[in-house]
PyMOL Python script that loads the backbone (N, CA, C, O; Angstrom):
from pymol import cmd

cmd.read_pdbstr("""\
ATOM      1  N   UNK A   1      48.297  85.492 127.430  1.00  0.00           N
ATOM      2  CA  UNK A   1      48.520  85.505 125.991  1.00  0.00           C
ATOM      3  C   UNK A   1      47.195  85.700 125.243  1.00  0.00           C
ATOM      4  O   UNK A   1      47.120  86.444 124.264  1.00  0.00           O
ATOM      5  N   UNK A   2      46.189  85.036 125.713  1.00  0.00           N
ATOM      6  CA  UNK A   2      44.875  85.151 125.074  1.00  0.00           C
ATOM      7  C   UNK A   2      44.332  86.579 125.183  1.00  0.00           C
ATOM      8  O   UNK A   2      43.729  87.093 124.241  1.00  0.00           O
ATOM      9  N   UNK A   3      44.550  87.205 126.325  1.00  0.00           N
ATOM     10  CA  UNK A   3      44.117  88.593 126.515  1.00  0.00           C
ATOM     11  C   UNK A   3      44.837  89.518 125.538  1.00  0.00           C
ATOM     12  O   UNK A   3      44.231  90.422 124.962  1.00  0.00           O
ATOM     13  N   UNK A   4      46.122  89.286 125.360  1.00  0.00           N
ATOM     14  CA  UNK A   4      46.905  90.096 124.421  1.00  0.00           C
ATOM     15  C   UNK A   4      46.346  89.983 123.011  1.00  0.00           C
ATOM     16  O   UNK A   4      46.199  90.988 122.315  1.00  0.00           O
ATOM     17  N   UNK A   5      46.036  88.772 122.593  1.00  0.00           N
ATOM     18  CA  UNK A   5      45.502  88.553 121.244  1.00  0.00           C
ATOM     19  C   UNK A   5      44.141  89.230 121.094  1.00  0.00           C
ATOM     20  O   UNK A   5      43.873  89.874 120.080  1.00  0.00           O
ATOM     21  N   UNK A   6      43.279  89.085 122.108  1.00  0.00           N
ATOM     22  CA  UNK A   6      41.963  89.724 122.050  1.00  0.00           C
ATOM     23  C   UNK A   6      42.082  91.241 121.967  1.00  0.00           C
ATOM     24  O   UNK A   6      41.377  91.881 121.186  1.00  0.00           O
ATOM     25  N   UNK A   7      42.972  91.816 122.771  1.00  0.00           N
ATOM     26  CA  UNK A   7      43.164  93.265 122.751  1.00  0.00           C
ATOM     27  C   UNK A   7      43.748  93.730 121.418  1.00  0.00           C
ATOM     28  O   UNK A   7      43.388  94.797 120.921  1.00  0.00           O
ATOM     29  N   UNK A   8      44.636  92.945 120.848  1.00  0.00           N
ATOM     30  CA  UNK A   8      45.222  93.298 119.547  1.00  0.00           C
ATOM     31  C   UNK A   8      44.164  93.300 118.457  1.00  0.00           C
ATOM     32  O   UNK A   8      44.114  94.216 117.636  1.00  0.00           O
ATOM     33  N   UNK A   9      43.322  92.283 118.446  1.00  0.00           N
ATOM     34  CA  UNK A   9      42.250  92.212 117.444  1.00  0.00           C
ATOM     35  C   UNK A   9      41.284  93.374 117.635  1.00  0.00           C
ATOM     36  O   UNK A   9      40.849  93.983 116.658  1.00  0.00           O
ATOM     37  N   UNK A  10      40.947  93.686 118.874  1.00  0.00           N
ATOM     38  CA  UNK A  10      40.050  94.813 119.148  1.00  0.00           C
ATOM     39  C   UNK A  10      40.658  96.128 118.676  1.00  0.00           C
ATOM     40  O   UNK A  10      39.964  96.961 118.091  1.00  0.00           O
ATOM     41  N   UNK A  11      41.940  96.316 118.926  1.00  0.00           N
ATOM     42  CA  UNK A  11      42.603  97.542 118.481  1.00  0.00           C
ATOM     43  C   UNK A  11      42.620  97.634 116.956  1.00  0.00           C
ATOM     44  O   UNK A  11      42.413  98.710 116.395  1.00  0.00           O
ATOM     45  N   UNK A  12      42.865  96.517 116.294  1.00  0.00           N
ATOM     46  CA  UNK A  12      42.844  96.523 114.829  1.00  0.00           C
ATOM     47  C   UNK A  12      41.465  96.906 114.301  1.00  0.00           C
ATOM     48  O   UNK A  12      41.356  97.659 113.333  1.00  0.00           O
ATOM     49  N   UNK A  13      40.427  96.395 114.926  1.00  0.00           N
ATOM     50  CA  UNK A  13      39.064  96.694 114.465  1.00  0.00           C
ATOM     51  C   UNK A  13      38.659  98.143 114.722  1.00  0.00           C
ATOM     52  O   UNK A  13      37.975  98.756 113.903  1.00  0.00           O
ATOM     53  N   UNK A  14      39.083  98.688 115.861  1.00  0.00           N
ATOM     54  CA  UNK A  14      38.584 100.005 116.274  1.00  0.00           C
ATOM     55  C   UNK A  14      39.509 101.168 115.930  1.00  0.00           C
ATOM     56  O   UNK A  14      39.024 102.275 115.697  1.00  0.00           O
ATOM     57  N   UNK A  15      40.813 100.959 115.890  1.00  0.00           N
ATOM     58  CA  UNK A  15      41.741 102.086 115.782  1.00  0.00           C
ATOM     59  C   UNK A  15      42.524 102.146 114.480  1.00  0.00           C
ATOM     60  O   UNK A  15      43.143 103.170 114.190  1.00  0.00           O
ATOM     61  N   UNK A  16      42.516 101.096 113.701  1.00  0.00           N
ATOM     62  CA  UNK A  16      43.319 101.071 112.478  1.00  0.00           C
ATOM     63  C   UNK A  16      42.424 101.381 111.289  1.00  0.00           C
ATOM     64  O   UNK A  16      41.363 100.783 111.115  1.00  0.00           O
ATOM     65  N   UNK A  17      42.879 102.337 110.467  1.00  0.00           N
ATOM     66  CA  UNK A  17      42.154 102.637 109.233  1.00  0.00           C
ATOM     67  C   UNK A  17      43.075 102.349 108.054  1.00  0.00           C
ATOM     68  O   UNK A  17      44.237 102.755 108.042  1.00  0.00           O
ATOM     69  N   UNK A  18      42.553 101.660 107.088  1.00  0.00           N
ATOM     70  CA  UNK A  18      43.334 101.328 105.905  1.00  0.00           C
ATOM     71  C   UNK A  18      43.251 102.469 104.896  1.00  0.00           C
ATOM     72  O   UNK A  18      42.210 103.114 104.769  1.00  0.00           O
ATOM     73  N   UNK A  19      44.341 102.715 104.183  1.00  0.00           N
ATOM     74  CA  UNK A  19      44.291 103.770 103.154  1.00  0.00           C
ATOM     75  C   UNK A  19      43.431 103.314 101.971  1.00  0.00           C
ATOM     76  O   UNK A  19      43.167 102.122 101.811  1.00  0.00           O
ATOM     77  N   UNK A  20      43.005 104.250 101.163  1.00  0.00           N
ATOM     78  CA  UNK A  20      42.224 103.883  99.973  1.00  0.00           C
ATOM     79  C   UNK A  20      43.037 102.997  99.025  1.00  0.00           C
ATOM     80  O   UNK A  20      44.268 102.986  99.060  1.00  0.00           O
ATOM     81  N   UNK A  21      42.327 102.267  98.191  1.00  0.00           N
ATOM     82  CA  UNK A  21      42.964 101.322  97.274  1.00  0.00           C
ATOM     83  C   UNK A  21      43.975 102.021  96.351  1.00  0.00           C
ATOM     84  O   UNK A  21      45.041 101.469  96.081  1.00  0.00           O
ATOM     85  N   UNK A  22      43.657 103.205  95.874  1.00  0.00           N
ATOM     86  CA  UNK A  22      44.557 103.917  94.958  1.00  0.00           C
ATOM     87  C   UNK A  22      45.861 104.296  95.665  1.00  0.00           C
ATOM     88  O   UNK A  22      46.939 104.185  95.081  1.00  0.00           O
ATOM     89  N   UNK A  23      45.764 104.739  96.905  1.00  0.00           N
ATOM     90  CA  UNK A  23      46.966 105.092  97.660  1.00  0.00           C
ATOM     91  C   UNK A  23      47.813 103.849  97.945  1.00  0.00           C
ATOM     92  O   UNK A  23      49.041 103.895  97.873  1.00  0.00           O
ATOM     93  N   UNK A  24      47.150 102.752  98.265  1.00  0.00           N
ATOM     94  CA  UNK A  24      47.869 101.498  98.501  1.00  0.00           C
ATOM     95  C   UNK A  24      48.615 101.049  97.241  1.00  0.00           C
ATOM     96  O   UNK A  24      49.751 100.581  97.316  1.00  0.00           O
ATOM     97  N   UNK A  25      47.969 101.195  96.094  1.00  0.00           N
ATOM     98  CA  UNK A  25      48.611 100.822  94.832  1.00  0.00           C
ATOM     99  C   UNK A  25      49.831 101.687  94.559  1.00  0.00           C
ATOM    100  O   UNK A  25      50.875 101.182  94.146  1.00  0.00           O
ATOM    101  N   UNK A  26      49.702 102.992  94.789  1.00  0.00           N
ATOM    102  CA  UNK A  26      50.839 103.895  94.581  1.00  0.00           C
ATOM    103  C   UNK A  26      51.996 103.540  95.506  1.00  0.00           C
ATOM    104  O   UNK A  26      53.151 103.509  95.081  1.00  0.00           O
ATOM    105  N   UNK A  27      51.687 103.276  96.756  1.00  0.00           N
ATOM    106  CA  UNK A  27      52.741 102.915  97.704  1.00  0.00           C
ATOM    107  C   UNK A  27      53.396 101.588  97.336  1.00  0.00           C
ATOM    108  O   UNK A  27      54.603 101.418  97.508  1.00  0.00           O
ATOM    109  N   UNK A  28      52.598 100.648  96.830  1.00  0.00           N
ATOM    110  CA  UNK A  28      53.144  99.365  96.413  1.00  0.00           C
ATOM    111  C   UNK A  28      54.131  99.546  95.255  1.00  0.00           C
ATOM    112  O   UNK A  28      55.177  98.898  95.221  1.00  0.00           O
ATOM    113  N   UNK A  29      53.799 100.416  94.320  1.00  0.00           N
ATOM    114  CA  UNK A  29      54.701 100.675  93.195  1.00  0.00           C
ATOM    115  C   UNK A  29      55.995 101.309  93.695  1.00  0.00           C
ATOM    116  O   UNK A  29      57.077 100.941  93.239  1.00  0.00           O
ATOM    117  N   UNK A  30      55.898 102.245  94.613  1.00  0.00           N
ATOM    118  CA  UNK A  30      57.087 102.896  95.158  1.00  0.00           C
ATOM    119  C   UNK A  30      57.981 101.869  95.854  1.00  0.00           C
ATOM    120  O   UNK A  30      59.198 101.883  95.669  1.00  0.00           O
ATOM    121  N   UNK A  31      57.394 100.991  96.641  1.00  0.00           N
ATOM    122  CA  UNK A  31      58.166  99.966  97.344  1.00  0.00           C
ATOM    123  C   UNK A  31      58.813  99.011  96.345  1.00  0.00           C
ATOM    124  O   UNK A  31      59.971  98.631  96.518  1.00  0.00           O
ATOM    125  N   UNK A  32      58.090  98.622  95.316  1.00  0.00           N
ATOM    126  CA  UNK A  32      58.639  97.705  94.309  1.00  0.00           C
ATOM    127  C   UNK A  32      59.813  98.345  93.578  1.00  0.00           C
ATOM    128  O   UNK A  32      60.845  97.702  93.382  1.00  0.00           O
ATOM    129  N   UNK A  33      59.666  99.596  93.175  1.00  0.00           N
ATOM    130  CA  UNK A  33      60.749 100.289  92.461  1.00  0.00           C
ATOM    131  C   UNK A  33      61.964 100.437  93.367  1.00  0.00           C
ATOM    132  O   UNK A  33      63.088 100.181  92.936  1.00  0.00           O
ATOM    133  N   UNK A  34      61.755 100.844  94.611  1.00  0.00           N
ATOM    134  CA  UNK A  34      62.864 100.979  95.554  1.00  0.00           C
ATOM    135  C   UNK A  34      63.561  99.643  95.766  1.00  0.00           C
ATOM    136  O   UNK A  34      64.789  99.592  95.828  1.00  0.00           O
ATOM    137  N   UNK A  35      62.798  98.564  95.878  1.00  0.00           N
ATOM    138  CA  UNK A  35      63.378  97.238  96.084  1.00  0.00           C
ATOM    139  C   UNK A  35      64.242  96.820  94.901  1.00  0.00           C
ATOM    140  O   UNK A  35      65.320  96.253  95.081  1.00  0.00           O
ATOM    141  N   UNK A  36      63.768  97.102  93.695  1.00  0.00           N
ATOM    142  CA  UNK A  36      64.539  96.748  92.499  1.00  0.00           C
ATOM    143  C   UNK A  36      65.813  97.575  92.427  1.00  0.00           C
ATOM    144  O   UNK A  36      66.884  97.039  92.143  1.00  0.00           O
ATOM    145  N   UNK A  37      65.710  98.874  92.681  1.00  0.00           N
ATOM    146  CA  UNK A  37      66.894  99.747  92.651  1.00  0.00           C
ATOM    147  C   UNK A  37      67.904  99.315  93.711  1.00  0.00           C
ATOM    148  O   UNK A  37      69.104  99.264  93.442  1.00  0.00           O
ATOM    149  N   UNK A  38      67.427  99.007  94.901  1.00  0.00           N
ATOM    150  CA  UNK A  38      68.315  98.575  95.981  1.00  0.00           C
ATOM    151  C   UNK A  38      68.982  97.245  95.632  1.00  0.00           C
ATOM    152  O   UNK A  38      70.170  97.066  95.899  1.00  0.00           O
ATOM    153  N   UNK A  39      68.238  96.313  95.042  1.00  0.00           N
ATOM    154  CA  UNK A  39      68.808  95.029  94.633  1.00  0.00           C
ATOM    155  C   UNK A  39      69.876  95.230  93.554  1.00  0.00           C
ATOM    156  O   UNK A  39      70.927  94.591  93.602  1.00  0.00           O
ATOM    157  N   UNK A  40      69.619  96.101  92.594  1.00  0.00           N
ATOM    158  CA  UNK A  40      70.605  96.363  91.543  1.00  0.00           C
ATOM    159  C   UNK A  40      71.851  97.035  92.106  1.00  0.00           C
ATOM    160  O   UNK A  40      72.966  96.723  91.687  1.00  0.00           O
ATOM    161  N   UNK A  41      71.674  97.944  93.043  1.00  0.00           N
ATOM    162  CA  UNK A  41      72.825  98.595  93.675  1.00  0.00           C
ATOM    163  C   UNK A  41      73.652  97.584  94.454  1.00  0.00           C
ATOM    164  O   UNK A  41      74.881  97.600  94.382  1.00  0.00           O
ATOM    165  N   UNK A  42      72.997  96.714  95.190  1.00  0.00           N
ATOM    166  CA  UNK A  42      73.700  95.679  95.941  1.00  0.00           C
ATOM    167  C   UNK A  42      74.456  94.748  94.995  1.00  0.00           C
ATOM    168  O   UNK A  42      75.605  94.392  95.257  1.00  0.00           O
ATOM    169  N   UNK A  43      73.814  94.356  93.901  1.00  0.00           N
ATOM    170  CA  UNK A  43      74.467  93.501  92.913  1.00  0.00           C
ATOM    171  C   UNK A  43      75.684  94.207  92.309  1.00  0.00           C
ATOM    172  O   UNK A  43      76.736  93.592  92.136  1.00  0.00           O
ATOM    173  N   UNK A  44      75.545  95.477  91.995  1.00  0.00           N
ATOM    174  CA  UNK A  44      76.657  96.227  91.409  1.00  0.00           C
ATOM    175  C   UNK A  44      77.833  96.334  92.366  1.00  0.00           C
ATOM    176  O   UNK A  44      78.977  96.118  91.966  1.00  0.00           O
ATOM    177  N   UNK A  45      77.573  96.658  93.601  1.00  0.00           N
ATOM    178  CA  UNK A  45      78.646  96.769  94.591  1.00  0.00           C
ATOM    179  C   UNK A  45      79.312  95.409  94.799  1.00  0.00           C
ATOM    180  O   UNK A  45      80.536  95.322  94.897  1.00  0.00           O
ATOM    181  N   UNK A  46      78.510  94.359  94.865  1.00  0.00           N
ATOM    182  CA  UNK A  46      79.053  93.010  95.025  1.00  0.00           C
ATOM    183  C   UNK A  46      79.942  92.634  93.850  1.00  0.00           C
ATOM    184  O   UNK A  46      80.998  92.029  94.038  1.00  0.00           O
ATOM    185  N   UNK A  47      79.525  92.985  92.647  1.00  0.00           N
ATOM    186  CA  UNK A  47      80.314  92.685  91.456  1.00  0.00           C
ATOM    187  C   UNK A  47      81.642  93.437  91.476  1.00  0.00           C
ATOM    188  O   UNK A  47      82.687  92.863  91.171  1.00  0.00           O
ATOM    189  N   UNK A  48      81.604  94.712  91.832  1.00  0.00           N
ATOM    190  CA  UNK A  48      82.824  95.512  91.886  1.00  0.00           C
ATOM    191  C   UNK A  48      83.794  94.946  92.922  1.00  0.00           C
ATOM    192  O   UNK A  48      84.980  94.786  92.636  1.00  0.00           O
ATOM    193  N   UNK A  49      83.298  94.644  94.121  1.00  0.00           N
ATOM    194  CA  UNK A  49      84.164  94.079  95.156  1.00  0.00           C
ATOM    195  C   UNK A  49      84.724  92.725  94.739  1.00  0.00           C
ATOM    196  O   UNK A  49      85.885  92.419  95.009  1.00  0.00           O
ATOM    197  N   UNK A  50      83.901  91.917  94.085  1.00  0.00           N
ATOM    198  CA  UNK A  50      84.367  90.617  93.611  1.00  0.00           C
ATOM    199  C   UNK A  50      85.511  90.774  92.616  1.00  0.00           C
ATOM    200  O   UNK A  50      86.512  90.062  92.702  1.00  0.00           O
ATOM    201  N   UNK A  51      85.370  91.698  91.678  1.00  0.00           N
ATOM    202  CA  UNK A  51      86.432  91.947  90.695  1.00  0.00           C
ATOM    203  C   UNK A  51      87.694  92.470  91.374  1.00  0.00           C
ATOM    204  O   UNK A  51      88.801  92.065  91.022  1.00  0.00           O
ATOM    205  N   UNK A  52      87.535  93.367  92.345  1.00  0.00           N
ATOM    206  CA  UNK A  52      88.699  93.901  93.059  1.00  0.00           C
ATOM    207  C   UNK A  52      89.435  92.806  93.835  1.00  0.00           C
ATOM    208  O   UNK A  52      90.665  92.766  93.845  1.00  0.00           O
ATOM    209  N   UNK A  53      88.683  91.928  94.479  1.00  0.00           N
ATOM    210  CA  UNK A  53      89.310  90.841  95.233  1.00  0.00           C
ATOM    211  C   UNK A  53      90.013  89.877  94.290  1.00  0.00           C
ATOM    212  O   UNK A  53      91.116  89.420  94.590  1.00  0.00           O
ATOM    213  N   UNK A  54      89.399  89.562  93.163  1.00  0.00           N
ATOM    214  CA  UNK A  54      90.051  88.691  92.175  1.00  0.00           C
ATOM    215  C   UNK A  54      91.329  89.344  91.662  1.00  0.00           C
ATOM    216  O   UNK A  54      92.357  88.676  91.553  1.00  0.00           O
ATOM    217  N   UNK A  55      91.286  90.613  91.352  1.00  0.00           N
ATOM    218  CA  UNK A  55      92.449  91.329  90.861  1.00  0.00           C
ATOM    219  C   UNK A  55      93.565  91.328  91.908  1.00  0.00           C
ATOM    220  O   UNK A  55      94.730  91.108  91.576  1.00  0.00           O
ATOM    221  N   UNK A  56      93.213  91.571  93.151  1.00  0.00           N
ATOM    222  CA  UNK A  56      94.197  91.591  94.235  1.00  0.00           C
ATOM    223  C   UNK A  56      94.865  90.229  94.391  1.00  0.00           C
ATOM    224  O   UNK A  56      96.092  90.147  94.444  1.00  0.00           O
ATOM    225  N   UNK A  57      94.079  89.168  94.463  1.00  0.00           N
ATOM    226  CA  UNK A  57      94.662  87.841  94.671  1.00  0.00           C
ATOM    227  C   UNK A  57      95.409  87.340  93.449  1.00  0.00           C
ATOM    228  O   UNK A  57      96.381  86.598  93.593  1.00  0.00           O
ATOM    229  N   UNK A  58      94.986  87.722  92.248  1.00  0.00           N
ATOM    230  CA  UNK A  58      95.748  87.357  91.043  1.00  0.00           C
ATOM    231  C   UNK A  58      97.115  88.018  91.059  1.00  0.00           C
ATOM    232  O   UNK A  58      98.096  87.401  90.643  1.00  0.00           O
ATOM    233  N   UNK A  59      97.207  89.268  91.531  1.00  0.00           N
ATOM    234  CA  UNK A  59      98.487  89.956  91.611  1.00  0.00           C
ATOM    235  C   UNK A  59      99.351  89.430  92.743  1.00  0.00           C
ATOM    236  O   UNK A  59     100.573  89.383  92.604  1.00  0.00           O
ATOM    237  N   UNK A  60      98.764  89.039  93.841  1.00  0.00           N
ATOM    238  CA  UNK A  60      99.535  88.518  94.989  1.00  0.00           C
ATOM    239  C   UNK A  60     100.069  87.125  94.688  1.00  0.00           C
ATOM    240  O   UNK A  60     101.205  86.807  95.042  1.00  0.00           O
ATOM    241  N   UNK A  61      99.271  86.302  94.044  1.00  0.00           N
ATOM    242  CA  UNK A  61      99.688  84.916  93.804  1.00  0.00           C
ATOM    243  C   UNK A  61     100.622  84.778  92.596  1.00  0.00           C
ATOM    244  O   UNK A  61     101.290  83.752  92.469  1.00  0.00           O
ATOM    245  N   UNK A  62     100.689  85.753  91.728  1.00  0.00           N
ATOM    246  CA  UNK A  62     101.555  85.670  90.545  1.00  0.00           C
ATOM    247  C   UNK A  62     102.833  86.363  90.746  1.00  0.00           C
ATOM    248  O   UNK A  62     103.672  86.384  89.844  1.00  0.00           O
TER     249      UNK A  62
END
""", "prot")
cmd.dss("prot")
cmd.show_as("cartoon", "prot")
cmd.util.cbc("prot")
cmd.orient("prot")
């Protein structure tokens, strides 16, 4: 396990390059916008299904 951790740290130091700060900021904005849109879509679908289920059970029980 210790060897794995040492090799991972070495690989991070030698082989991984971070993007420039401006590119990271742009990507962060894209991820944030996508997350908000996806959350709103999920909320909308959940609301529609909830209304449909309520409508169905109100008609079945009455």
